C-alpha positions as CSV (number, residue, x, y, z in Angstrom):
1,M,0.0,-0.1,-0.1
2,H,1.0,3.4,-1.0
3,F,0.6,6.8,0.3
4,P,-0.7,9.5,-2.3
5,E,0.3,12.7,-1.1
6,A,-3.3,13.8,-0.4
7,A,-3.7,10.6,1.8
8,S,-0.7,11.7,3.6
9,E,-1.9,15.2,4.4
10,A,-5.2,14.0,5.5
11,F,-3.8,11.7,8.2
12,A,-1.7,14.5,9.5
13,V,-5.4,16.5,9.9
14,E,-6.6,13.6,11.4
15,F,-3.4,13.4,13.8
16,G,-3.9,17.2,14.8
17,R,-7.7,16.8,15.2
18,F,-6.8,14.0,17.8
19,L,-4.4,16.2,19.7
20,D,-7.1,19.1,19.8
21,Q,-9.9,16.5,21.0
22,T,-7.8,15.0,23.8
23,D,-6.6,18.5,24.9
24,G,-8.4,19.0,28.4
25,V,-10.0,15.6,28.6
26,G,-9.1,13.6,31.6
27,K,-11.6,10.9,31.6
28,S,-10.0,7.6,30.8
29,E,-12.6,6.4,28.8
30,Q,-13.3,9.5,26.6
31,L,-9.4,9.4,25.7
32,F,-9.9,5.9,25.0
33,D,-12.8,6.1,22.7
34,L,-11.0,9.4,20.8
35,L,-8.1,7.1,20.3
36,S,-9.9,4.0,19.3
37,A,-11.8,6.9,16.5
38,F,-8.3,8.0,15.4
39,A,-6.9,4.5,14.9
40,L,-9.9,3.8,12.4
41,N,-8.1,6.0,10.0
42,F,-5.6,3.2,9.5
43,D,-8.2,0.3,9.5
44,C,-7.7,-0.6,13.1
45,P,-10.8,-1.4,14.4
46,W,-9.6,-3.2,17.6
47,I,-7.1,-1.4,20.3
48,A,-5.9,-2.6,23.7
49,Y,-4.3,-1.0,26.6
50,G,-2.4,-2.5,29.5
51,S,0.2,-1.2,32.4
52,L,2.6,-4.0,33.6
53,A,4.8,-3.1,36.9
54,P,8.6,-4.3,36.6
55,D,8.0,-7.7,38.3
56,Q,4.6,-8.7,36.4
57,K,5.1,-11.2,33.4
58,G,0.9,-10.9,32.3
59,L,-0.6,-7.9,30.6
60,K,-2.8,-7.3,34.0
61,P,-2.9,-3.6,35.4
62,A,-0.1,-2.5,37.9
63,R,-1.5,-1.0,41.1
64,S,-2.7,2.7,41.1
65,D,-2.6,2.3,37.2
66,P,-5.8,2.4,34.7
67,A,-7.4,-0.8,34.1
68,V,-6.5,-2.7,31.3
69,M,-8.9,-1.0,28.5
70,L,-9.6,-2.7,25.3
71,N,-12.4,-3.5,22.6
72,Y,-11.1,-6.9,21.3
73,P,-13.8,-9.4,20.7
74,D,-15.2,-10.8,23.7
75,E,-14.3,-14.0,22.5
76,W,-11.2,-13.6,21.9
77,Q,-10.6,-12.4,25.3
78,E,-12.5,-14.8,27.1
79,R,-10.3,-17.9,25.0
80,Y,-7.2,-15.7,25.7
81,F,-7.4,-16.7,29.4
82,E,-9.0,-19.7,29.0
83,M,-5.7,-20.7,27.3
84,S,-3.6,-19.0,30.0
85,Y,-1.9,-16.6,27.2
86,D,-1.5,-13.8,29.6
87,R,1.2,-16.0,31.2
88,M,3.0,-16.4,27.4
89,D,1.8,-13.5,25.6
90,P,5.1,-12.7,23.2
91,I,4.0,-9.6,22.8
92,V,4.3,-8.9,26.4
93,K,8.2,-10.6,25.9
94,T,9.0,-8.9,23.2
95,S,7.8,-4.9,24.5
96,R,10.3,-5.7,27.8
97,N,13.1,-5.7,25.2
98,R,11.8,-3.0,22.6
99,V,11.8,1.1,22.7
100,S,10.0,1.6,19.5
101,A,7.1,-0.3,17.6
102,F,6.7,-3.4,16.3
103,R,4.9,-5.5,13.8
104,W,3.5,-8.8,14.8
105,S,4.8,-10.5,11.6
106,E,8.2,-9.6,13.0
107,V,7.7,-11.3,16.2
108,Y,5.8,-14.2,14.4
109,N,9.0,-14.9,12.3
110,D,11.7,-14.4,14.9
111,A,13.5,-17.3,15.1
112,S,13.5,-16.8,18.9
113,T,9.8,-17.4,18.7
114,T,8.3,-20.6,20.0
115,D,5.5,-22.8,18.5
116,D,3.4,-22.1,21.2
117,E,3.7,-18.5,20.9
118,R,3.1,-18.8,17.1
119,R,0.0,-20.2,18.2
120,F,-1.2,-17.3,20.1
121,F,-0.8,-15.0,16.8
122,D,-2.3,-18.0,14.8
123,E,-5.5,-18.2,17.1
124,A,-5.8,-14.3,17.1
125,A,-6.1,-14.4,13.7
126,T,-9.2,-17.0,13.9
127,F,-10.9,-14.2,15.9
128,G,-10.4,-11.3,13.3
129,L,-7.2,-10.1,14.8
130,R,-5.0,-10.9,11.8
131,S,-2.1,-8.5,11.9
132,G,-1.3,-5.9,14.3
133,I,1.4,-3.5,16.1
134,S,2.3,-2.9,19.2
135,V,4.2,0.0,21.0
136,P,5.5,-0.1,24.2
137,L,5.9,2.5,26.3
138,H,8.3,2.3,29.4
139,D,8.2,5.0,32.3
140,P,11.1,5.8,34.5
141,D,10.0,3.8,37.4
142,G,10.3,0.6,35.4
143,S,7.0,0.1,34.8
144,L,5.4,-0.8,31.0
145,A,2.6,-0.3,29.2
146,I,1.6,-1.6,26.0
147,M,-0.5,-0.2,23.4
148,N,-1.5,-2.5,20.8
149,F,-3.3,-1.5,17.0
150,A,-5.1,-4.6,15.4
151,Q,-6.4,-5.1,11.8
152,A,-8.7,-7.8,10.2
153,W,-6.7,-8.3,7.3
154,D,-2.9,-9.8,6.3
155,G,-1.0,-6.6,5.0
156,E,1.5,-5.4,6.7
157,F,1.5,-1.8,8.3
158,Q,3.4,0.8,6.6
159,N,5.9,2.9,8.2
160,R,4.0,6.3,7.6
161,T,1.3,4.4,9.8
162,I,3.5,2.7,12.5
163,T,4.8,6.4,13.4
164,Y,1.3,8.1,13.3
165,L,0.1,5.1,15.7
166,Q,2.9,5.1,17.8
167,L,2.9,8.9,18.7
168,A,-0.9,8.5,19.4
169,A,0.1,5.9,21.8
170,L,2.5,7.8,23.4
171,H,0.4,10.7,23.6
172,F,-2.9,8.8,25.2
173,H,-0.4,7.4,27.8
174,L,1.2,10.8,28.9
175,R,-2.6,12.2,28.7
176,L,-3.8,9.1,31.0
177,A,-1.0,9.7,33.3
178,K,-1.7,13.1,34.0
179,S,-5.3,12.5,34.6
180,A,-4.4,9.9,37.1
181,T,-2.8,12.5,39.3
182,S,-5.2,14.8,39.4
183,S,-8.1,14.3,41.7
184,G,-11.5,14.0,40.4
185,I,-14.2,15.4,42.1
186,E,-16.9,13.2,41.0
187,E,-16.5,9.6,40.3
188,E,-16.4,8.0,37.0
189,I,-19.1,5.5,36.3
190,P,-17.0,2.7,34.8
191,N,-17.5,1.4,31.2
192,L,-18.4,-2.6,31.7
193,S,-18.3,-4.6,28.8
194,P,-21.6,-6.7,28.0
195,R,-19.9,-9.8,29.7
196,E,-18.6,-7.8,32.6
197,K,-22.2,-6.6,33.1
198,E,-23.5,-10.5,32.7
199,C,-21.4,-11.8,35.5
200,I,-21.5,-9.1,38.0
201,L,-25.5,-9.2,37.3
202,W,-25.3,-12.7,38.4
203,A,-23.0,-12.4,41.0
204,A,-25.4,-9.6,42.4
205,K,-27.9,-12.4,42.3
206,G,-25.8,-14.7,44.7
207,K,-24.4,-17.0,42.3
208,T,-21.4,-18.4,42.3
209,S,-18.4,-18.1,39.9
210,W,-19.2,-22.2,39.1
211,E,-22.7,-21.2,38.7
212,I,-22.2,-18.3,36.4
213,G,-20.1,-20.1,34.0
214,T,-22.6,-22.8,33.8
215,I,-25.4,-20.0,32.9
216,L,-23.5,-18.1,30.4
217,G,-21.3,-21.3,28.9
218,I,-18.2,-20.1,30.0
219,S,-15.4,-21.5,32.1
220,L,-14.9,-20.7,35.7
221,N,-11.6,-19.3,34.9
222,T,-13.2,-16.9,32.7
223,V,-15.8,-15.7,34.9
224,N,-13.1,-14.9,37.6
225,F,-11.5,-13.1,35.1
226,H,-14.3,-10.7,34.0
227,I,-15.4,-10.3,37.9
228,K,-11.9,-9.2,39.0
229,N,-11.7,-6.7,36.0
230,V,-15.1,-5.4,37.1
231,M,-13.8,-5.1,40.7
232,R,-10.7,-3.6,39.3
233,K,-12.8,-0.8,37.4
234,M,-15.1,-0.4,40.1
235,N,-11.7,0.3,42.4
236,T,-13.6,-2.5,45.2
237,A,-12.2,-5.3,47.1
238,S,-14.8,-7.8,46.7
239,R,-17.3,-8.8,44.2
240,T,-20.2,-8.1,46.5
241,T,-19.2,-4.5,46.8
242,S,-18.7,-4.4,43.1
243,A,-22.4,-5.5,42.6
244,I,-23.7,-2.8,45.1
245,K,-21.7,-0.1,42.9
246,A,-23.1,-1.2,39.7
247,L,-26.3,-1.5,40.9
248,K,-25.9,2.3,42.0
249,F,-24.6,3.4,38.7
250,G,-27.4,1.6,37.0
251,I,-25.2,-0.4,35.1
252,I,-27.0,-3.6,36.2
253,E,-30.6,-4.0,37.5
254,L,-32.0,-7.2,39.5
Protein backbone atom coordinates (compact mmCIF):
# COMPACT_ATOMS: atom_id res chain seq x y z
CA MET A 1 0.00 0.00 0.00
CA HIS A 2 1.35 3.42 -0.92
CA PHE A 3 0.42 6.75 0.59
CA PRO A 4 -0.39 9.37 -2.03
CA GLU A 5 0.45 12.91 -0.98
CA ALA A 6 -3.23 13.76 -0.48
CA ALA A 7 -3.69 10.76 1.82
CA SER A 8 -0.60 11.71 3.83
CA GLU A 9 -1.97 15.20 4.34
CA ALA A 10 -5.32 13.75 5.39
CA PHE A 11 -3.66 11.58 8.04
CA ALA A 12 -1.71 14.58 9.32
CA VAL A 13 -4.97 16.52 9.62
CA GLU A 14 -6.61 13.63 11.49
CA PHE A 15 -3.67 13.42 13.88
CA GLY A 16 -3.90 17.14 14.56
CA ARG A 17 -7.63 16.75 15.20
CA PHE A 18 -6.93 13.88 17.62
CA LEU A 19 -4.50 16.08 19.58
CA ASP A 20 -7.05 18.90 19.72
CA GLN A 21 -9.87 16.59 20.80
CA THR A 22 -7.85 15.09 23.67
CA ASP A 23 -6.72 18.48 24.96
CA GLY A 24 -8.20 18.91 28.41
CA VAL A 25 -9.89 15.49 28.47
CA GLY A 26 -9.38 13.84 31.85
CA LYS A 27 -11.55 10.73 31.69
CA SER A 28 -9.74 7.57 30.65
CA GLU A 29 -12.71 6.05 28.81
CA GLN A 30 -13.21 9.22 26.78
CA LEU A 31 -9.51 9.27 25.86
CA PHE A 32 -9.76 5.61 24.83
CA ASP A 33 -12.78 6.32 22.63
CA LEU A 34 -10.94 9.17 20.90
CA LEU A 35 -7.91 6.96 20.26
CA SER A 36 -10.18 4.19 18.94
CA ALA A 37 -11.74 6.64 16.50
CA PHE A 38 -8.31 7.84 15.36
CA ALA A 39 -7.10 4.25 14.81
CA LEU A 40 -10.01 3.63 12.44
CA ASN A 41 -8.31 6.00 9.99
CA PHE A 42 -5.73 3.24 9.58
CA ASP A 43 -8.23 0.37 9.39
CA CYS A 44 -7.60 -0.68 12.99
CA PRO A 45 -10.96 -1.47 14.60
CA TRP A 46 -9.36 -3.08 17.66
CA ILE A 47 -6.99 -1.55 20.17
CA ALA A 48 -5.84 -2.63 23.63
CA TYR A 49 -3.90 -0.86 26.38
CA GLY A 50 -2.51 -2.26 29.61
CA SER A 51 0.15 -1.53 32.24
CA LEU A 52 2.62 -3.83 33.92
CA ALA A 53 4.71 -3.37 37.04
CA PRO A 54 8.44 -4.20 36.66
CA ASP A 55 7.97 -7.73 38.09
CA GLN A 56 4.74 -8.59 36.28
CA LYS A 57 4.75 -11.26 33.57
CA GLY A 58 1.21 -10.95 32.26
CA LEU A 59 -0.63 -7.95 30.88
CA LYS A 60 -2.62 -7.03 33.96
CA PRO A 61 -2.92 -3.53 35.43
CA ALA A 62 -0.22 -2.40 37.81
CA ARG A 63 -1.42 -1.03 41.12
CA SER A 64 -2.60 2.61 40.89
CA ASP A 65 -2.54 2.42 37.09
CA PRO A 66 -5.72 2.63 35.04
CA ALA A 67 -7.43 -0.65 34.28
CA VAL A 68 -6.68 -2.49 31.09
CA MET A 69 -8.75 -0.91 28.34
CA LEU A 70 -9.55 -2.76 25.16
CA ASN A 71 -12.27 -3.30 22.59
CA TYR A 72 -11.17 -6.75 21.39
CA PRO A 73 -13.94 -9.25 20.59
CA ASP A 74 -15.30 -10.80 23.81
CA GLU A 75 -14.73 -14.28 22.38
CA TRP A 76 -10.99 -13.63 21.96
CA GLN A 77 -10.70 -12.11 25.44
CA GLU A 78 -12.30 -15.22 26.92
CA ARG A 79 -10.11 -17.56 24.85
CA TYR A 80 -7.01 -15.58 25.86
CA PHE A 81 -7.53 -16.37 29.52
CA GLU A 82 -8.93 -19.84 29.06
CA MET A 83 -5.65 -20.76 27.36
CA SER A 84 -3.57 -18.83 29.94
CA TYR A 85 -2.04 -16.76 27.15
CA ASP A 86 -1.50 -13.97 29.67
CA ARG A 87 1.37 -16.10 31.06
CA MET A 88 3.24 -16.43 27.77
CA ASP A 89 2.06 -13.52 25.63
CA PRO A 90 4.87 -12.99 23.07
CA ILE A 91 3.84 -9.34 22.67
CA VAL A 92 4.60 -8.69 26.35
CA LYS A 93 7.93 -10.54 26.13
CA THR A 94 8.99 -8.56 23.07
CA SER A 95 7.80 -5.23 24.49
CA ARG A 96 10.07 -5.57 27.49
CA ASN A 97 13.11 -5.52 25.19
CA ARG A 98 11.96 -2.96 22.64
CA VAL A 99 11.64 0.80 22.80
CA SER A 100 9.83 1.40 19.52
CA ALA A 101 6.74 -0.02 17.85
CA PHE A 102 7.00 -3.42 16.18
CA ARG A 103 4.88 -5.48 13.81
CA TRP A 104 3.40 -8.73 15.09
CA SER A 105 4.74 -10.40 11.94
CA GLU A 106 8.28 -9.55 13.09
CA VAL A 107 7.73 -11.51 16.30
CA TYR A 108 6.00 -14.39 14.48
CA ASN A 109 8.91 -14.79 12.05
CA ASP A 110 11.66 -14.36 14.63
CA ALA A 111 13.78 -17.47 15.06
CA SER A 112 13.51 -17.25 18.87
CA THR A 113 9.70 -17.37 18.83
CA THR A 114 8.37 -20.72 20.04
CA ASP A 115 5.65 -22.82 18.41
CA ASP A 116 3.31 -22.01 21.33
CA GLU A 117 3.89 -18.29 20.79
CA ARG A 118 3.17 -18.64 17.08
CA ARG A 119 -0.02 -20.51 17.97
CA PHE A 120 -1.03 -17.44 20.00
CA PHE A 121 -0.91 -15.28 16.85
CA ASP A 122 -2.55 -17.96 14.70
CA GLU A 123 -5.44 -18.26 17.11
CA ALA A 124 -5.84 -14.48 17.43
CA ALA A 125 -6.21 -14.40 13.64
CA THR A 126 -9.13 -16.83 13.80
CA PHE A 127 -10.95 -14.29 15.99
CA GLY A 128 -10.33 -11.51 13.46
CA LEU A 129 -7.07 -10.01 14.72
CA ARG A 130 -5.07 -10.96 11.64
CA SER A 131 -2.26 -8.40 11.81
CA GLY A 132 -1.14 -5.78 14.26
CA ILE A 133 1.52 -3.62 15.84
CA SER A 134 2.45 -3.05 19.46
CA VAL A 135 3.86 0.10 21.01
CA PRO A 136 5.95 -0.38 24.19
CA LEU A 137 5.66 2.58 26.57
CA HIS A 138 8.44 2.45 29.17
CA ASP A 139 8.19 4.66 32.25
CA PRO A 140 11.14 5.91 34.36
CA ASP A 141 10.07 3.78 37.35
CA GLY A 142 10.55 0.59 35.33
CA SER A 143 6.88 -0.04 34.69
CA LEU A 144 5.69 -0.80 31.18
CA ALA A 145 2.50 -0.08 29.29
CA ILE A 146 1.68 -1.61 25.93
CA MET A 147 -0.66 -0.30 23.26
CA ASN A 148 -1.81 -2.74 20.58
CA PHE A 149 -3.46 -1.88 17.26
CA ALA A 150 -5.01 -4.72 15.25
CA GLN A 151 -6.47 -5.12 11.76
CA ALA A 152 -8.79 -7.72 10.25
CA TRP A 153 -6.66 -8.23 7.15
CA ASP A 154 -3.24 -9.77 6.51
CA GLY A 155 -1.45 -6.77 5.00
CA GLU A 156 1.65 -5.27 6.59
CA PHE A 157 1.57 -1.95 8.41
CA GLN A 158 3.41 0.75 6.50
CA ASN A 159 6.13 2.79 8.24
CA ARG A 160 4.10 6.00 8.04
CA THR A 161 1.11 4.28 9.65
CA ILE A 162 3.29 2.97 12.46
CA THR A 163 4.70 6.44 13.07
CA TYR A 164 1.24 8.01 13.45
CA LEU A 165 -0.07 5.22 15.67
CA GLN A 166 3.04 5.28 17.85
CA LEU A 167 2.74 9.05 18.36
CA ALA A 168 -0.96 8.69 19.16
CA ALA A 169 -0.26 5.89 21.65
CA LEU A 170 2.41 7.95 23.41
CA HIS A 171 0.11 10.96 23.60
CA PHE A 172 -2.68 8.77 25.01
CA HIS A 173 -0.31 7.29 27.62
CA LEU A 174 0.91 10.72 28.75
CA ARG A 175 -2.63 12.15 28.93
CA LEU A 176 -3.69 9.11 30.98
CA ALA A 177 -0.79 9.57 33.40
CA LYS A 178 -1.64 13.24 33.78
CA SER A 179 -5.30 12.55 34.50
CA ALA A 180 -4.33 9.86 37.06
CA THR A 181 -2.33 12.40 39.08
CA SER A 182 -5.16 14.93 39.21
CA SER A 183 -7.92 14.35 41.71
CA GLY A 184 -11.40 14.08 40.32
CA ILE A 185 -14.33 15.63 42.16
CA GLU A 186 -17.00 13.15 41.12
CA GLU A 187 -16.62 9.42 40.72
CA GLU A 188 -16.49 8.26 37.14
CA ILE A 189 -19.00 5.58 36.12
CA PRO A 190 -16.95 2.58 34.91
CA ASN A 191 -17.51 1.29 31.40
CA LEU A 192 -18.18 -2.46 31.65
CA SER A 193 -18.23 -4.82 28.69
CA PRO A 194 -21.44 -6.79 28.02
CA ARG A 195 -19.87 -9.96 29.46
CA GLU A 196 -18.66 -8.12 32.57
CA LYS A 197 -22.21 -6.81 33.12
CA GLU A 198 -23.61 -10.34 32.80
CA CYS A 199 -21.13 -11.76 35.30
CA ILE A 200 -21.60 -9.06 37.94
CA LEU A 201 -25.38 -9.22 37.50
CA TRP A 202 -25.43 -12.93 38.32
CA ALA A 203 -22.98 -12.29 41.17
CA ALA A 204 -25.43 -9.69 42.52
CA LYS A 205 -28.08 -12.43 42.42
CA GLY A 206 -25.88 -14.56 44.68
CA LYS A 207 -24.51 -16.97 42.10
CA THR A 208 -21.04 -18.49 42.50
CA SER A 209 -18.45 -18.27 39.73
CA TRP A 210 -19.11 -21.93 38.87
CA GLU A 211 -22.85 -21.29 38.62
CA ILE A 212 -22.30 -18.17 36.50
CA GLY A 213 -20.04 -20.16 34.16
CA THR A 214 -22.73 -22.82 33.75
CA ILE A 215 -25.42 -20.20 33.05
CA LEU A 216 -23.31 -18.30 30.51
CA GLY A 217 -21.55 -21.30 29.00
CA ILE A 218 -18.04 -20.11 29.86
CA SER A 219 -15.27 -21.49 32.07
CA LEU A 220 -14.79 -20.80 35.77
CA ASN A 221 -11.49 -19.02 35.03
CA THR A 222 -13.18 -16.79 32.47
CA VAL A 223 -15.90 -15.80 34.97
CA ASN A 224 -13.26 -14.94 37.57
CA PHE A 225 -11.35 -12.94 34.96
CA HIS A 226 -14.40 -10.81 34.14
CA ILE A 227 -15.34 -10.30 37.79
CA LYS A 228 -11.77 -9.27 38.64
CA ASN A 229 -11.96 -6.76 35.79
CA VAL A 230 -15.17 -5.37 37.26
CA MET A 231 -13.59 -5.10 40.72
CA ARG A 232 -10.61 -3.30 39.21
CA LYS A 233 -12.78 -0.88 37.26
CA MET A 234 -14.97 -0.28 40.31
CA ASN A 235 -11.92 0.08 42.56
CA THR A 236 -13.40 -2.41 45.05
CA ALA A 237 -12.00 -5.34 47.03
CA SER A 238 -14.92 -7.75 46.68
CA ARG A 239 -17.52 -8.85 44.15
CA THR A 240 -20.28 -7.91 46.58
CA THR A 241 -19.12 -4.31 46.79
CA SER A 242 -18.74 -4.25 43.01
CA ALA A 243 -22.30 -5.49 42.58
CA ILE A 244 -23.59 -2.81 44.94
CA LYS A 245 -21.76 -0.08 43.02
CA ALA A 246 -22.96 -1.45 39.69
CA LEU A 247 -26.54 -1.26 40.97
CA LYS A 248 -25.95 2.23 42.36
CA PHE A 249 -24.60 3.47 39.01
CA GLY A 250 -27.50 1.88 37.15
CA ILE A 251 -25.14 -0.38 35.18
CA ILE A 252 -27.22 -3.44 36.13
CA GLU A 253 -30.77 -3.95 37.40
CA LEU A 254 -32.04 -6.86 39.49
